[in-house]
C-alpha positions as CSV (number, residue, x, y, z in Angstrom):
1,M,60.4,96.1,77.3
2,T,62.6,98.0,74.9
3,N,65.7,96.7,73.4
4,L,68.7,97.2,75.6
5,F,70.7,99.4,73.1
6,D,67.7,101.3,71.7
7,R,68.2,103.9,74.4
8,I,71.2,104.3,76.6
9,D,70.0,106.3,79.6
10,G,69.2,106.1,83.3
11,D,71.5,103.9,85.3
12,F,73.3,102.7,82.2
13,R,75.0,106.1,82.4
14,S,75.6,106.0,86.1
15,L,79.2,106.5,87.4
16,D,78.4,103.9,90.1
17,I,79.4,100.3,89.0
18,E,76.7,98.6,91.0
19,K,73.9,100.8,89.5
20,A,75.3,100.2,86.0
21,A,75.5,96.5,86.6
22,N,71.9,96.4,87.9
23,A,70.7,98.2,84.8
24,F,72.2,95.5,82.6
25,I,70.8,92.8,84.9
26,A,67.3,94.3,84.7
27,H,67.6,93.8,80.9
28,K,68.7,90.2,81.4
29,I,72.3,90.9,80.2
30,P,74.8,88.7,82.2
31,V,77.5,90.7,84.0
32,L,80.8,90.0,85.6
33,L,83.3,92.1,87.5
34,T,86.9,92.4,86.5
35,H,89.8,93.6,88.4
36,G,90.0,97.4,88.4
37,I,92.7,100.0,88.3
38,D,94.4,101.3,91.4
39,D,95.5,104.9,92.0
40,Q,98.9,104.2,90.3
41,G,97.3,102.8,87.2
42,N,98.1,99.2,88.1
43,C,95.7,96.2,88.0
44,T,94.1,95.5,91.4
45,C,95.0,91.8,91.0
46,C,98.4,92.9,92.3
47,K,100.3,90.8,89.7
48,K,103.4,92.6,88.5
49,D,103.3,93.1,84.8
50,C,99.6,92.0,84.5
51,P,99.0,91.4,80.8
52,S,95.3,92.4,81.0
53,I,95.2,95.4,83.4
54,G,91.7,96.0,84.7
55,K,90.1,93.6,82.2
56,H,90.3,90.1,83.6
57,P,87.5,88.6,85.8
58,I,87.8,88.5,89.6
59,G,88.3,84.7,89.9
60,E,87.0,84.5,93.5
61,F,83.5,85.5,92.3
62,F,83.7,84.6,88.6
63,P,85.9,81.5,88.5
64,K,85.0,80.5,85.0
65,G,85.5,84.0,83.5
66,H,82.7,85.0,81.1
67,K,81.0,81.6,81.7
68,S,80.4,82.7,85.3
69,A,78.7,85.9,84.2
70,C,75.4,86.2,86.0
71,L,72.2,88.1,86.8
72,D,72.7,88.0,90.5
73,K,72.6,91.5,92.1
74,K,73.6,90.1,95.5
75,L,76.7,88.5,94.1
76,V,77.7,91.7,92.4
77,A,77.1,93.7,95.6
78,R,79.3,91.2,97.6
79,C,82.1,91.4,95.1
80,L,82.0,95.2,95.1
81,R,82.2,95.3,98.9
82,K,85.4,93.2,98.7
83,Y,86.7,94.8,95.5
84,P,85.4,98.4,95.4
85,Q,87.6,99.4,92.5
86,A,86.3,96.6,90.2
87,N,85.4,97.2,86.6
88,L,82.2,96.0,85.0
89,A,81.9,93.7,81.9
90,I,79.0,92.1,80.1
91,C,78.5,89.2,77.8
92,P,76.9,90.7,74.7
93,P,73.5,89.1,74.0
94,P,73.6,86.5,71.2
95,E,71.8,89.0,68.8
96,F,74.5,91.6,69.2
97,V,78.1,92.1,68.1
98,V,80.5,94.6,69.5
99,I,83.1,96.0,67.2
100,D,86.2,96.9,69.3
101,I,88.2,99.6,67.6
102,D,91.7,100.2,68.9
103,G,93.8,103.3,68.1
104,D,94.1,105.2,64.8
105,E,94.6,102.0,62.8
106,G,91.3,100.6,64.0
107,L,89.5,103.8,63.5
108,K,90.7,104.0,59.9
109,T,89.6,100.4,59.3
110,Y,86.2,101.0,60.9
111,E,85.6,104.2,58.8
112,S,86.4,102.3,55.6
113,L,83.6,99.8,56.5
114,K,81.1,102.7,56.2
115,L,78.8,101.3,58.8
116,P,75.8,103.3,60.2
117,K,76.1,105.2,63.4
118,T,75.2,103.1,66.4
119,A,75.4,102.9,70.2
120,T,79.0,103.7,71.0
121,V,81.3,103.6,74.0
122,K,84.5,105.7,74.2
123,T,87.2,103.4,75.7
124,G,90.7,104.0,76.8
125,R,92.2,103.3,73.4
126,G,89.3,103.7,71.0
127,Y,85.6,102.7,70.8
128,H,83.1,99.9,71.2
129,C,80.3,100.0,68.6
130,Y,77.2,97.9,69.3
131,F,75.2,96.3,66.4
132,Q,72.2,94.2,66.4
133,C,73.0,91.2,64.3
134,N,73.1,87.4,64.5
135,A,76.7,86.9,65.5
136,S,76.8,83.3,64.1
137,A,76.0,84.7,60.7
138,I,79.1,86.9,60.6
139,S,82.2,85.7,58.9
140,I,84.9,88.4,59.1
141,S,88.6,87.9,58.4
142,K,91.2,89.8,60.5
143,L,90.7,93.5,60.4
144,D,93.5,95.9,61.3
145,G,93.0,97.4,64.7
146,I,89.5,95.8,65.2
147,D,88.3,92.9,67.2
148,I,84.7,91.4,67.1
149,K,83.2,90.6,70.4
150,T,80.2,88.3,70.7
151,S,78.4,86.3,73.4
152,N,81.3,83.9,73.3
153,G,83.2,86.4,75.4
154,Y,82.8,89.6,77.3
155,V,83.4,93.3,76.9
156,V,84.2,95.9,79.5
157,V,81.5,98.6,79.8
158,P,81.0,102.0,81.4
159,P,81.7,103.3,83.9
160,S,84.8,101.1,84.1
161,N,88.3,102.7,84.3
162,H,91.0,102.0,81.7
163,H,94.6,101.8,82.8
164,S,95.3,104.9,80.7
165,G,93.2,106.9,83.2
166,V,90.2,107.2,80.8
167,R,86.8,106.1,82.1
168,Y,84.7,104.2,79.6
169,K,81.7,106.4,78.6
170,W,78.6,106.0,76.5
171,L,78.5,108.5,73.7
172,K,75.2,110.2,72.8
173,Q,73.2,108.1,70.4
174,N,69.4,107.3,70.5
175,Q,68.8,104.6,68.0
176,L,70.6,101.3,67.3
177,P,70.4,100.6,63.6
178,K,70.6,97.1,62.2
179,L,73.9,96.1,60.7
180,Q,73.5,96.2,56.9
181,N,73.6,92.9,55.0
182,C,73.4,90.9,58.2
183,P,70.5,88.4,58.7
184,R,68.3,88.9,61.8
185,P,68.3,86.2,64.4
């Protein structure tokens, strides 16, 4: 079996949440579903002034948040029947980190790091860049406009919808380079 992020193709690029979820599950990457975005750009949780629009787990099916992420295709299907506008999230594997770049400030910071090109997702406000690296070996102080996502949390993935109206989308990239100066797991 090839590494998950070596080649982003097939159902990983599907516009169908269930197909995309099943592609991650097939590679043993735990998934969870988050509330989605309704036609007016509001969170489907129906909470007025939701602080995490379209990004927080559906508690009925994933009561412990990212700790409830699973490899259960039937659970995903049941959740999608009840919440057809749900978004998809994954818990990054322990050997990966995701650099979450938000806005112009984050992009400027990221570019200053001079990291190699990698598997990248266009998000509603920026990008998610996936790097193979032992996350426990990383010690990074606060970076302007950048968050580091590891297996201790989750990250929303394509084909989810952002409240801005932008759909998360994999950009074209064939190989995932190793993050420089980072020990392998």
